[in-house]
BASEMAR-667122 format. One line per 4 residues: for each residue x, y, z of N, C-alpha, C. Coordinates in nm, 3 decimals. Each point is the difference from the previous one (the first is absolute). Layout:
// residues N
X/Y/Z/X/Y/Z/X/Y/Z  ...
// end
This chain:
// residues 175
-0.301/-3.586/-0.430/-0.081/0.135/-0.015/0.098/0.066/-0.050  -0.094/0.043/-0.091/0.072/0.127/-0.113/-0.017/0.137/0.049  0.068/0.101/-0.049/-0.019/0.133/0.007/-0.081/0.083/-0.053  -0.092/0.076/0.025/-0.133/0.081/-0.056/0.089/0.049/-0.123
-0.131/0.015/-0.102/0.086/0.034/-0.132/0.009/0.152/-0.018  -0.085/0.056/0.121/-0.013/0.146/-0.028/0.041/0.052/0.149  0.112/0.015/0.060/0.051/0.044/0.098/-0.031/0.118/0.063  -0.028/0.121/-0.093/0.011/0.122/0.035/-0.163/-0.006/-0.004
-0.109/-0.111/0.036/-0.146/0.038/0.019/-0.056/0.105/-0.079  0.035/0.040/-0.099/-0.050/0.076/-0.086/-0.033/-0.031/-0.124  -0.161/0.037/-0.071/-0.067/-0.036/-0.084/0.109/-0.027/-0.124  -0.071/-0.014/-0.142/0.087/-0.031/-0.100/0.019/0.138/-0.063
-0.108/0.035/0.013/0.055/0.182/-0.071/0.035/0.116/0.100  0.010/-0.061/0.126/0.063/0.093/0.071/0.114/0.063/-0.037  0.102/0.185/0.016/0.141/-0.038/-0.013/0.054/-0.065/0.142  0.141/-0.016/-0.071/0.027/-0.084/0.155/0.152/0.083/-0.040
0.068/0.011/0.159/0.110/0.086/-0.006/-0.040/0.060/0.136  0.095/0.067/0.042/-0.028/0.097/0.132/-0.052/0.066/-0.041  -0.093/0.079/0.147/-0.075/0.096/-0.032/0.016/0.096/0.126  -0.039/0.146/-0.064/0.037/0.115/0.088/-0.083/0.031/0.080
0.033/0.024/0.121/-0.106/0.011/0.133/0.055/0.132/0.031  -0.114/0.024/0.038/-0.010/0.176/0.068/0.055/0.003/0.118  0.060/0.155/0.026/0.132/0.006/0.046/-0.129/0.022/0.147  0.060/-0.113/0.116/-0.027/-0.011/0.125/0.015/0.156/0.085
-0.115/0.019/0.048/0.039/0.131/0.119/0.095/-0.031/0.117  -0.052/-0.121/0.061/0.094/-0.021/0.094/0.135/-0.009/-0.032  0.060/-0.061/-0.146/0.122/0.010/-0.044/0.087/0.157/0.007  -0.099/0.105/-0.078/0.013/0.093/0.023/0.030/0.087/0.178
-0.113/-0.057/0.054/0.007/0.086/0.156/0.142/-0.047/0.031  0.050/-0.090/-0.003/0.105/-0.070/0.052/0.154/0.072/-0.031  -0.007/0.042/-0.167/0.087/0.061/-0.037/0.006/0.112/0.049  -0.117/0.078/0.027/-0.016/0.117/0.064/0.069/-0.002/0.102
-0.067/-0.062/0.084/0.061/-0.026/0.165/0.131/-0.004/0.004  0.026/-0.135/-0.060/0.139/-0.039/0.013/0.092/0.115/-0.044  -0.008/0.084/-0.155/0.098/0.130/0.005/-0.002/0.064/0.061  -0.126/0.041/0.074/-0.012/0.140/0.125/0.094/-0.038/0.091
-0.004/-0.140/0.069/0.070/-0.038/0.140/0.164/0.025/-0.088  0.033/-0.032/-0.100/0.157/0.004/-0.043/0.033/0.121/-0.018  -0.107/0.131/-0.034/0.057/0.111/-0.057/0.004/0.080/0.179  -0.106/-0.024/0.070/-0.014/0.083/0.133/0.155/-0.097/0.053
0.036/-0.083/0.006/0.121/-0.092/0.069/0.151/0.087/-0.083  -0.020/-0.013/-0.113/0.113/0.113/-0.099/0.001/0.080/0.039  -0.099/0.114/0.028/-0.045/0.105/0.027/0.106/0.044/0.119  -0.006/-0.049/0.098/0.061/0.051/0.102/0.168/-0.016/0.023
0.020/-0.096/-0.120/0.155/0.005/0.016/0.021/0.125/-0.107  -0.074/0.033/-0.117/0.043/0.069/-0.073/-0.096/0.080/-0.058  -0.052/0.116/0.034/-0.063/0.112/0.013/-0.043/0.010/-0.172  -0.110/-0.017/-0.094/-0.037/-0.003/-0.120/-0.016/0.170/-0.020
0.062/0.025/-0.130/-0.039/0.147/-0.010/-0.116/-0.046/-0.139  -0.139/0.065/0.040/-0.091/-0.016/-0.078/-0.041/0.139/-0.105  0.033/-0.005/-0.126/-0.032/0.123/-0.052/-0.132/0.037/-0.029  -0.052/0.102/-0.019/-0.141/0.010/-0.054/-0.050/-0.090/-0.141
0.081/-0.016/-0.106/-0.011/-0.042/-0.083/0.024/-0.188/0.018  -0.007/-0.054/0.117/0.077/-0.123/-0.023/-0.108/-0.103/-0.052  -0.136/0.032/0.050/-0.100/-0.094/-0.061/-0.073/0.068/-0.157  0.087/0.055/-0.036/-0.110/0.051/-0.135/0.030/-0.078/-0.097
0.078/-0.063/-0.045/0.003/-0.131/-0.056/-0.137/-0.080/-0.034  -0.060/-0.025/0.137/-0.089/-0.076/0.082/-0.136/0.017/-0.075  -0.021/0.115/-0.013/-0.147/0.072/-0.066/0.040/-0.033/-0.185  0.109/0.050/0.008/-0.018/-0.077/-0.187/-0.070/-0.100/-0.029
0.087/-0.107/0.064/-0.033/-0.137/-0.011/-0.147/-0.035/0.024  -0.039/0.070/0.133/-0.159/0.007/-0.012/-0.121/0.019/-0.084  0.094/0.137/-0.073/-0.109/0.048/-0.107/-0.020/-0.098/-0.123  0.155/-0.034/-0.042/-0.023/-0.113/-0.074/-0.034/-0.085/0.028
0.001/-0.108/0.106/-0.081/-0.103/0.014/-0.169/0.021/0.018  -0.069/0.113/0.003/-0.136/0.049/0.022/-0.007/0.028/-0.152  0.049/0.043/-0.091/-0.028/0.029/-0.105/0.000/-0.106/-0.068  0.120/-0.121/0.019/-0.009/-0.124/-0.085/-0.157/-0.047/0.063
-0.005/-0.024/0.136/-0.143/-0.083/0.063/-0.138/0.044/-0.099  0.040/0.186/0.015/-0.136/0.025/-0.120/0.009/-0.070/-0.115  0.111/0.053/-0.068/-0.028/-0.060/-0.117/0.002/-0.187/-0.049  0.044/-0.050/0.105/-0.047/-0.183/-0.018/-0.126/0.013/0.032
-0.036/0.054/0.131/-0.193/-0.039/0.030/-0.058/0.029/-0.111  0.010/0.099/-0.058/-0.132/0.092/-0.120/0.063/-0.147/-0.103  0.050/-0.049/-0.068/0.067/-0.107/-0.088/-0.097/-0.090/0.014  0.055/-0.081/0.145/-0.055/-0.125/0.045/-0.177/0.067/0.020
-0.040/0.052/0.027/-0.138/0.019/0.041/-0.092/0.008/-0.104  0.085/0.080/-0.127/-0.034/0.025/-0.140/0.019/-0.139/-0.059  0.035/-0.086/0.012/0.078/-0.136/-0.083/0.085/0.005/-0.107  0.088/0.081/0.001/0.116/0.063/-0.090/0.083/-0.090/0.055
0.004/-0.101/-0.033/0.123/-0.067/0.019/0.027/-0.053/-0.117  0.177/-0.007/-0.034/0.020/-0.100/-0.046/0.111/0.099/-0.143  0.042/-0.018/-0.106/0.094/0.040/-0.066/-0.091/0.101/-0.148  0.016/0.111/0.044/-0.021/0.100/-0.123/-0.077/0.151/0.088
-0.026/0.093/-0.087/-0.001/0.143/0.043/-0.077/0.003/0.106  -0.017/0.090/0.123/-0.081/-0.016/0.107/-0.052/-0.051/0.061  0.114/-0.146/0.020/0.015/-0.099/0.069/0.096/-0.072/0.054  0.030/-0.028/0.143/0.073/-0.073/0.081/0.048/-0.106/0.011
0.132/-0.060/-0.041/0.062/-0.087/-0.020/-0.032/-0.060/0.131  -0.010/-0.162/0.003/-0.034/-0.035/0.118/0.170/0.011/0.093  0.106/-0.038/-0.086/0.131/0.010/0.028/0.020/0.157/0.102  -0.056/0.130/-0.062/-0.012/0.100/0.084/-0.051/0.014/0.121
-0.059/-0.084/-0.018/-0.106/-0.034/0.171/0.111/-0.041/0.090  0.028/-0.154/-0.060/0.110/-0.022/0.061/0.089/0.106/0.067  0.071/0.045/-0.097/0.130/0.110/0.029/-0.066/0.118/0.137  -0.164/0.021/-0.017/0.026/0.080/0.081/-0.029/-0.085/0.130
-0.045/-0.108/-0.006/-0.012/-0.071/0.186/0.111/-0.010/0.042  0.108/-0.017/-0.076/0.156/0.011/0.056/0.039/0.123/0.032  -0.053/0.099/-0.086/-0.008/0.127/0.042/-0.039/0.064/0.149  -0.112/-0.073/-0.003/-0.119/0.026/0.168/0.089/-0.106/0.069
0.068/-0.102/-0.026/0.045/-0.041/0.140/0.166/0.052/0.049  0.053/0.050/-0.117/0.101/0.043/0.063/0.003/0.152/0.043  -0.109/0.087/-0.059/0.001/0.122/0.071/-0.086/-0.014/0.148  -0.059/-0.135/-0.006/-0.057/-0.018/0.204/0.063/-0.049/0.077
0.117/-0.071/-0.084/0.180/-0.015/0.117/0.047/0.140/-0.033  0.000/0.068/-0.050/0.082/0.134/0.001/-0.079/0.082/0.093  -0.123/-0.010/-0.011/-0.090/0.108/0.127/0.032/-0.040/0.102  -0.002/-0.147/0.024/-0.031/-0.087/0.157/0.163/0.083/0.025
0.130/-0.017/-0.064/0.114/-0.006/0.048/0.012/0.147/-0.006  -0.045/0.118/-0.049/-0.006/0.110/-0.009/-0.085/0.072/0.157  -0.108/-0.026/0.009/-0.072/-0.001/0.092/0.103/-0.046/0.162  0.018/-0.092/-0.022/0.086/-0.076/0.148/0.101/0.072/0.013
0.080/0.065/-0.098/0.109/0.101/-0.001/-0.063/0.110/0.053  -0.079/0.092/-0.065/-0.046/0.103/0.036/-0.077/0.037/0.162  -0.064/-0.147/0.004/-0.076/0.001/0.101/0.096/-0.046/0.137  0.109/-0.054/-0.012/0.112/-0.031/0.105/0.089/0.134/0.012
0.033/0.102/-0.083/0.042/0.101/-0.019/-0.077/0.089/0.122  -0.146/0.035/-0.040/-0.103/0.038/0.080/0.034/0.002/0.173  -0.034/-0.166/0.032/0.031/-0.006/0.069/0.074/0.041/0.045  0.128/-0.013/-0.040/0.115/0.030/0.086/0.016/0.154/0.049
-0.006/0.085/-0.135/-0.065/0.129/0.043/-0.086/0.061/0.131  -0.060/-0.095/-0.035/-0.119/0.052/0.098/0.016/-0.026/0.175  0.124/-0.107/0.003/0.015/-0.061/0.131/0.115/0.018/0.024  0.103/-0.064/0.000/0.145/0.008/0.009/0.042/0.112/-0.051
-0.010/0.055/-0.112/0.099/0.107/-0.053/-0.115/0.086/0.028  -0.046/0.064/0.067/-0.126/0.113/0.044/0.109/0.074/0.089  0.092/-0.054/0.040/0.106/0.106/0.069/0.099/0.080/-0.086  -0.002/-0.053/-0.113/0.076/0.052/-0.100/-0.020/0.100/-0.071
0.036/0.135/0.011/-0.056/0.072/-0.118/0.014/0.014/-0.122  0.110/-0.096/-0.100/0.004/-0.017/-0.111/-0.098/-0.102/-0.038  -0.065/-0.113/0.066/-0.115/-0.041/-0.063/-0.125/0.104/0.011  -0.045/0.071/0.003/-0.121/0.062/-0.001/-0.040/0.024/-0.139
0.194/0.050/-0.056/-0.045/0.062/-0.141/-0.005/-0.169/-0.066  -0.002/-0.097/0.026/-0.029/-0.101/-0.063/-0.112/-0.044/-0.014  -0.112/0.067/0.044/-0.102/-0.112/0.035/-0.122/0.031/-0.138  0.045/0.143/-0.041/-0.091/0.005/-0.113/-0.022/-0.118/-0.104
0.172/-0.018/-0.033/0.010/-0.077/-0.094/-0.053/-0.142/-0.014  0.011/-0.059/0.174/-0.025/-0.089/0.037/-0.146/-0.025/-0.013  -0.088/0.059/0.021/-0.123/0.019/-0.031/-0.045/0.012/-0.134  0.060/0.088/-0.081/-0.045/-0.004/-0.134/0.080/-0.145/-0.074
0.097/-0.060/0.066/0.028/-0.133/-0.103/-0.128/-0.116/0.055  -0.032/0.032/0.155/-0.109/-0.115/0.063/-0.115/-0.005/-0.038  -0.041/0.145/-0.119/-0.129/0.001/-0.047/0.038/-0.055/-0.133  0.128/0.019/-0.079/0.009/-0.068/-0.112/0.015/-0.156/-0.003
0.041/-0.059/0.106/0.024/-0.073/0.016/-0.129/-0.093/0.021  -0.096/0.064/0.066/-0.128/-0.027/0.020/-0.055/-0.005/-0.168  -0.026/0.105/-0.006/-0.071/0.002/-0.137/0.070/-0.128/-0.118  0.125/0.018/-0.019/0.059/-0.140/-0.044/-0.092/-0.137/-0.013
0.006/-0.023/0.146/-0.073/-0.091/0.060/-0.122/-0.050/-0.062  -0.060/0.099/-0.004/-0.151/-0.013/-0.014/-0.009/-0.001/-0.137  0.067/0.105/-0.081/0.002/-0.043/-0.130/0.007/-0.113/-0.063  0.130/-0.065/0.058/0.038/-0.093/-0.055/-0.123/-0.109/0.039
-0.050/-0.020/0.109/-0.111/-0.103/0.004/-0.102/0.044/-0.050  -0.038/0.086/-0.048/-0.125/0.055/-0.078/0.033/-0.061/-0.193  0.133/0.018/-0.004/0.010/-0.069/-0.134/0.003/-0.105/0.017  0.046/-0.098/0.052/0.023/-0.125/0.005/-0.154/-0.040/0.009
-0.091/0.034/0.098/-0.176/-0.002/-0.012/-0.022/0.005/-0.136  0.015/0.129/-0.107/-0.069/-0.010/-0.062/0.085/-0.105/-0.141  0.093/-0.068/0.014/0.062/-0.046/-0.114/-0.030/-0.189/0.011  -0.139/-0.002/0.144/-0.028/-0.180/0.005/-0.065/0.029/-0.144
-0.047/-0.150/0.010/-0.058/-0.021/-0.138/-0.120/-0.018/0.027  -0.133/0.049/-0.147/-0.109/0.057/0.054/-0.058/-0.242/0.019  -0.113/0.076/0.088/-0.040/-0.178/0.000/-0.063/-0.018/-0.118  0.072/-0.114/-0.034/-0.060/-0.086/-0.105/-0.198/0.010/0.007
-0.087/-0.013/-0.122/-0.142/0.067/0.004/-0.073/-0.157/0.018  0.104/-0.103/-0.021/-0.032/-0.121/0.029/-0.059/-0.103/0.114  0.084/0.142/0.051/0.012/-0.069/0.188/-0.132/0.096/0.078  -0.043/0.082/-0.054/-0.100/0.096/0.048/-0.173/-0.090/-0.011
-0.050/0.028/0.087/-0.126/-0.110/-0.012/-0.087/0.080/-0.074  -0.103/-0.069/-0.084/-0.086/0.068/-0.093/-0.059/0.089/0.058  -0.040/0.119/-0.036/-0.111/0.098/0.046/-0.138/-0.077/-0.008  -0.050/-0.008/0.106/-0.170/-0.056/-0.043/-0.103/0.073/0.053
0.028/0.125/0.006/-0.066/0.077/0.005/-0.136/0.069/-0.103  -0.090/0.040/-0.005/-0.082/0.020/-0.095/0.045/0.100/-0.087  -0.032/0.016/-0.123/0.067/0.075/-0.097/-0.083/0.110/-0.061
// end
C-alpha cells in the first residue's frame, strides 16, 4: 500500500501550513485562576504595595486594541484589503491578530494578579491597616485588565476573515 499523495487532506487550491486558532476562553480562565491563586499565596508572605497608577498601562493598551479593531473591522467590511492607499495589508491583519493574542494573555495574567491581590486584601489582609490604601489601585488595575481582555478578544474577532461569497447559499428570494 502506498501513502496518500495528499496527507493534509486539503484541496489543491487550499493553503497549507499552520493556521491560527481563536484564543480559548477556557485557556484564559485557567490563566486568570492560576495566577490569582499564586498571587494570593505569595501575598500572604509578601504583602504587596499597589500604587493607584499600577494598572494605568493596561488602559492605554486596551485603547490601542480598540482603535486597531475599529480600523481593521471597517476596512474588512468595505473590502479594502491589499496594497495601496486606504487599504489594509493582509500582513497587518495578521500582526493585529498576534497583538490581540498577546494582549489577551497579558489581560488574563493582569486580571489574575489584581484579582488575587484583591482577594487577599479583602480576606487575610483585612486586619492590616496599611492594606486599605492598596485597594483602590488594585480595583483600578483589575478594571484595566478586564477592559484589556475584552478589547483583545474584540480585536481578535474583528480580524477574522470575511466569509467567502462562494460558500454562501444563493439568494432565492424574489426580487
